[in-house]
N, C-alpha and C positions, 0 to 999 in steps of 0.2 A: 504494500500500500504506500502511495506517495506521501512524503512528509508534508504536513500542513504548515505553510510558511507563516500563518497568522495565529498559530497555536499559543505562542507566548503573549501576543497582543490580547487575545481573547481571555487568557487565564488571569491577566492582571486587572481586568475591568469588570465592573458591575454595570451592564448596559441599561438597567432600570434606574440607575443613579447618575450616570455620566451622559452628557449630550454627545459624546464622541460617536462616530459612525460604527456600524457593526462590522464584524470580521468576515468580509466577503472578498475572495480572490477574483479579480476581474480578468476577462480575456484580453489578449493583446489587440490593439487597433492597428491593422496593417497599413503601412505607408505613412503613418503619422510620426513626427518627431517625439521622442519621450519628453516628459515634462518634469519639472522640479518645483519645489516650493521651499522657502525659508520662513519659519514662523518664530516670532519673538515670544518667548514663553516665560512669563513671570510666575514661576513656580517657587519652591522653597529657596532656590537660588536662580537668579536670572540667567538664561542661556538662549541660544538660537538653535532651532531644530532644522537641520538640512535633510531633505528627503528627495530621493531620485526614483522616478518610475522605472521599474524593471521586472519583467516576468509577472505582470499582473498585481504587483504590490509596490510599496515604497520602501526602498532601502533607506535607513534613517541613522543619523548621527546627531548627538547633542554637542553643540559647540559653545563652550562657556564664554568666550570673548568675541563671538561673532565671526563673520566671514572676513578674512584678512584682505585688505585693499592694497597692501604693500607686499613685496617679495619676502621681506623679513620683518618680524619673526614669523615662524609657522605657528598655527593655533592648534591647541589640543582639540580633538574631536573624539567623542566616546560613542562607539557603535551601540545602538539600542535595537529593540525588536522591530521587525518589519511592520509597516502600517498599511491599512487598506487605501486604495486609490481615492476614496472619497475624502481622505485627509488633505488632498490637494487644495481644496477650497474651504477647509474647516477653520472656523474662528468661533471661539466661545469661552465662557468662564466655566472651568471644570470645578465642581463643588469641593469644598473641604472634605477631607476624609477619603477622597478618591485618588487613584494613582495619577500623578502629575497635576495635582490640584493647583489652580491658579488661572490667570488670564492668558489666553493664546490668541495672537493676532498675526495675520499674514504680513510679513515684512517685505518679501519679494517673491515673484513667481515668473515662470517662463518655460522655455524648452532648453534642451542640451543635446550636444553631439558627443557620443562616447568614443573614445580612442581605446580605452582599456577598462573592462569591468571584471575584476577578479575578486576572490574572497579576501585577498590581502593587499590589493592595490586597485585604485580607480583613477583614471585620467579622463576628464570631461571638459568641454567648452560650453560655458553657460551663455544663454541669451535671455537675460532678464532686464528689468529697468535699473536695478541697483547693482546686480551681480552679472558681470559679463567678462568673458575671457577664459583662458585655460587654467584649470586647477588640478592638483593631484591630491588624492587621499591615500595614505599608506599606513598600514598597520605596524605598530611598534611592539605590540604584545598584548594578548588577550583582547579586551574590548577597546584598548587604547590605540587611537590613530592620530595622525597629524594631518592638518589641512594646509597645503602650500599653494600660493598663487604663482603660477608659472609665467603668465603673461606680464609684460611690463605694467606698472601702475598707470591708471588713467591720467593721473597728475604726477609727473616725474619729480616735481618740486615738493611734493608732500613729504613731511618729515614725521618721525616718531614723536609721541607725546614727551616733552621734556619734564624731568622730575627734579632738576637741580636749580630751578629759578629761585630768586629771592625777591620779596615784595619791595615795591617802591615805598619810600618813607616820606612823611610830611615834616615840616618844621613848625614849631610853636610860634605863633605870630598874632598880631592884632588883625581885625577884619580888614579886607582890602578897602582902600580909600574910594575906589570906584567899582561898582558892581558889574559894570559892563565887561563881558568876556570871562566871567566867573560862573561856575556852577557849584551848588552847595548840597552837601549830604549831611545827615545827622552823624555825630560821632558816637560810636558804640563802645561801651566800657566792657571790653572782653579780651579775647586772645586772637591775634592776627594769624591768618592761615592762608596757604595756597592749596587749592584742591585740584588735583590732576585726575581727569576722568577718561577712561579708556575701556572699551568693551563692557560698559555698564559697571565697571569697578572703580572704586575711589581710592586715591592715595593722598593723604593730607599731611602737609609739612608745616611746622611752625616758622616763625620769623627767623629763627636761628638755623633752620634747615633740618630740625629733628623730625623723625617720622612719628606723628601723633595719631595715625589712623586708628589704632586699636583703642585709644582713649575715648573715642566718640562713635560707637557702633551705630547710633541712630542716624548718622550722616550717610550711611551706606545707601539709603533709599534715594538720595540725590543721584548717585551714579546710575541706579536702576531706572530712575525717571528719565535720564538723558539717553538711555538706550545705546545706540551705536555712535552718538555724537561724541567726538573727542575734543576736549577743552582743558585749559588751565584757568581756573577762576580765582579771584582774589576776594577775600571777605574777612569778617570778624565773627568768631564764635562767641556767643553770649548765652548766659543763663538768665532767664526772666523770673522776677519775683511774682507774688500773687497779683500784683496790680499791673503786670506786663512790662515793668521797667527792668532794664539790665541791672544785674546784681553781681558785682565782681566777687563778693563773699560767697555767693552760691556757686560760682564757677570754680572757686579754689579747689574743692575736692576732685573735680573733673580734670583739672590741669595736671595733678600729681598722681593720678591713679596708675598703677602698674599692672595689676592683675586683670586679665580679660574677664573673669567672672565678676569681679568688682565693677569693672567698666560697664558690663551689661546691667548689673543691679542699679548703678547710678543713672544709667540711661533711662531706666524705667521710673525711678523715683525723682530724679532731678535732670530732666532732659535739657538739651541745648538747642539753639537755633543758630544757623550760620547766616549772617546778613551779607549778601553778595553785592559787590559794588564795581567790579571790573572783570574783564576777560582779557587775559594776557596772551593766549594762544588758542586758536580755534581751527578745527578740521585740517590739521596738517601744516598750519602756517602761523608764524608769530604775528600778533596784532600790536606789539609794543610800539612800533613806529607810527601807528595811526593816532590822530588827535583823540583826546579824551571823549569828545562828543560822539565820534564814530564808534569807539569801543563801547561806549555806553549804549548806543543804538543796537549793536550786536548783542550785548548782554540782555537787553530788554526783549529782543526778538526771540531769545531762548525761552522766555516766559517761565522762569524758574520760580515756582511757588509751591510749597508743600508743608507738611507738618513740622519739618525741622530745617527748612531752608526758605528764605525770602529774598526778594530783590526790592529793598526800600527805594522810594522815589528819590531822584536827584532834581533839584529845583534851581531855576534862575530867579533873580529878583533881589530882595534886600537881605543882606547877611544879618543885619541887626534884627530884622523881624524874625528870622529863623532862629537866632540866638534866644530871643524872648520865648519862642515856641519850645525850644529845647529846654529852657529853664522850667517852663510850665509842665513839660512832660517828665521832668526829672532826669533828663539826659545829660551827658558829659559836656556837650558842646556841638560845634559844627566843623566840618572839614570843607575848606574852600579849594576848588580845583580849577585851574585854568582850562577853559574849554578846548584850547588848541594844544594842550600839553601832551607829549608822548609819555609812554610808560618807561621808567628808568629802573630796571630790576636791580635791587640791592642798593640803590642810591637815595639819598635824602635831597629833596628839591624844594625850592621856594615856590614852584608851581603848584604844590600841594601845601596847604596851610591848615593846621589844627588850631581852632579858636575855641578855647574852653570857657564854659560858664562858671565852673568851680575850679579852684586851684587844686591840682593833683599832678604828680609826676613820679617817674621811677627814680630811685636813688640806690647807691651802692652801700652795702654794709661793710664798715671798716672795723667794727668792734662791738662790744656790748658791755653793759653795766649789770652787776648782780643786783637782784631784788632785795627787799627787806621784809621782815616779818615772815609770813608763810612762804614767801618766795626767796628766803635767804639761801644763797648758794646756787640759785637758779637764775636764768636770764630774766632781767627786769625790764631793760630798755635797750634798743638798738642805737648804735652810733653810726650815722649815715652821712654820705657826702656825694659829690658829683665831680666829674672831671672838668677841668677848665677848658679842655678841647678833647675830642675823641682820642683816647689813649694817653692823654696828658696827665698832669699832676692832679691828685685827688684833694678836693677842698672839703673841709668839714662843714656840714649844714645843720647839725643838731642831733638831739636824741629823741627817739620815738618809743613810747611805752603804751600809750592809749591804743585800744583796738586789738591788742594781742590776747587771744583767748587761750585756753589750756591746750587745745589740740595744736594750734599754730605755734605755741611756745615750744612744745615738744618737737615739732618739725624744725623750727629754727635752731634749737639746741643741737639736734642731730646733724643738721646741715653745716653748722659752724664748728662743731667739735673737731672736725678733721682739717680745719683751716687756721688753727691758732698760729700765732707768730709772736716773737718777743717784743717787736717794736711797732709803733704806729704807722699805718699806711698813709695817713693824712699829711699834706704838705706842712700845715701848721697844727700840730697835735693839740687838742684841747686839754686843759688841766682838769682832770676828773679823778674821783676817788676809786682806786682799784679797777681800772678798765681792763677788759680782756680784748686784746687786739687780734684781728683775723685778716687773712689775705682778702683783698677787695674783689671778690668774685661773685658774691650773691647779690641779686637785684631784688628790691622790694618796691611796691607801689605805696605811696603815702599821700593822703589828702591833708590839706592844711589851709589856714586862713589867708596867709600872705607871707611874702618874704620880708624880713627886716632889712634895714639899711645896711646892716653888717653882713648880710648874705646868709642869715639863718632862717629856719622855718618857724613860723608862729602858729601855735595850736596844731601841731601835727597829729595825725591819726593813721595807724597802720591799716592797710587795706588788703595786702596779700603778697605772696612771693611771686616773682616774675622770672621763672627759669626759662622763659622763652626769649629773654633779652640778654644781650652780651654786655657784661659790666663795663667793658672798655668803651662802649658807645654812649654811656650815660653822661649827659651834660645838662646844665641848668636850662630849662625851657622857657621860663618866664623872665620878665624884666627885673 
């Protein structure tokens, strides 16, 4: 008795529960070119299903990163069970609890010419709207195959998604004297990040270049929402309080989490949102040389809005009016951007200006003072400062004790315990009782009322550790 090619397909499905077509082997249509379909499948993990018509069924592969459009790299393809021909035009939501549960939509379809169709190697030329050209599928072991594009890419200038970019930085400044030529965004109190998207997968890096993808698992959905679109996006990761305002204190545990299990737990209890404001690279090409207004138009065309990602508006008009709105909303301030400014990766430019409503900035820890009473022998306050120029001499700015809770105190003590040194790192060491000096490597964020005429902080309050910032870059931001 001939082997049933759809036996595995039939055994995995309950056709009273799933909308998928029944397991019927069709006869060959003489004289017609065989067909193919690629379906975008939002199952437990996003992937693309490639199916080729052959001998009355559809040979099928699951391709996690989608159909490659460049000759390198090859993409993994996992051989799955044969499917019935009615799957060529199948689109539906497969209900939870069923095999392959999730949304399935046709991404491309057409015909193909076969050069080789074997159990361990397939070479075909596709004729679809999105996929066309010669491809090879070859088995590497078991159900594991690789999918290789043999034809030259349609766009020979298309490059791979870069993962080594650094974000452009703003300078602290007063509002522009003239609003003409400027565009304004709200300033978010969070963690700066670049998000590289490829094949529905997300790679997130901090301002310092550290891989922080695992700390924010809820952002994975942005990659899935973008599907096959490849991009590098610039944004700020924020945690919102009960009133919808950014809270750096709520973000603190998310910044420092190391355990994947803990990251998933915090994603459920204290989720974040990434506020997107620029696109640095899109569909194989850098957009950095484009003026800000054009990059912004590209970003808005992507229409990125979801449970953990938003594209807040950018506005022209009065900076002073937006500062008043920021103050009413409890936001940190406004970022003013020249409409004609290019994106300068890793550089600080006057074309981007951060105008703050309240005074706050990052400072470098150069030492600490022991506490008194119940805190005797423990960290009581931080001794902080700033560089006169990036990498230059460190100037003392004051001590900060307010705002340090018990959890943060333990974190600070652990971080500073390995950085002790015998002498002061400050250019003009302050006269203080029993200071403990440390190497100036740890950055903290401090809110304060104002700078004194002597260059010290008035009424400072600790806000959090900023391990996404390089201590050598910390300079005084305000007048």
